[in-house]
C-alpha positions in Angstrom: -206.0 -74.2 56.3 -207.7 -76.9 54.2 -204.3 -77.8 52.7 -202.8 -78.2 56.1 -205.5 -80.6 57.2 -205.1 -82.5 53.9 -201.3 -82.9 54.5 -201.9 -83.9 58.0 -204.4 -86.7 57.0 -202.1 -87.8 54.2 -199.1 -88.1 56.4 -201.2 -89.9 59.1 -202.2 -92.5 56.5 -198.7 -92.6 54.9 -196.8 -93.4 58.1 -198.4 -96.8 58.7 -197.9 -97.7 55.1 -194.2 -96.8 55.3 -193.8 -98.8 58.5 -195.5 -101.8 56.8 -193.2 -101.5 53.8 -190.1 -101.2 56.1 -191.4 -104.3 58.0 -191.8 -106.3 54.8 -188.3 -105.3 53.7 -186.9 -106.3 57.1 -188.8 -109.6 56.9 -187.4 -110.4 53.5 -183.9 -109.3 54.6 -184.0 -111.7 57.6 -185.2 -114.5 55.3 
């Protein structure tokens, strides 16, 4: 059960980072 909560918290913190990276890539592409 502890591993599941670890994965949940890791994915929760990972998703905003991925979105930020994708936003940066999109910004550089539009430039």
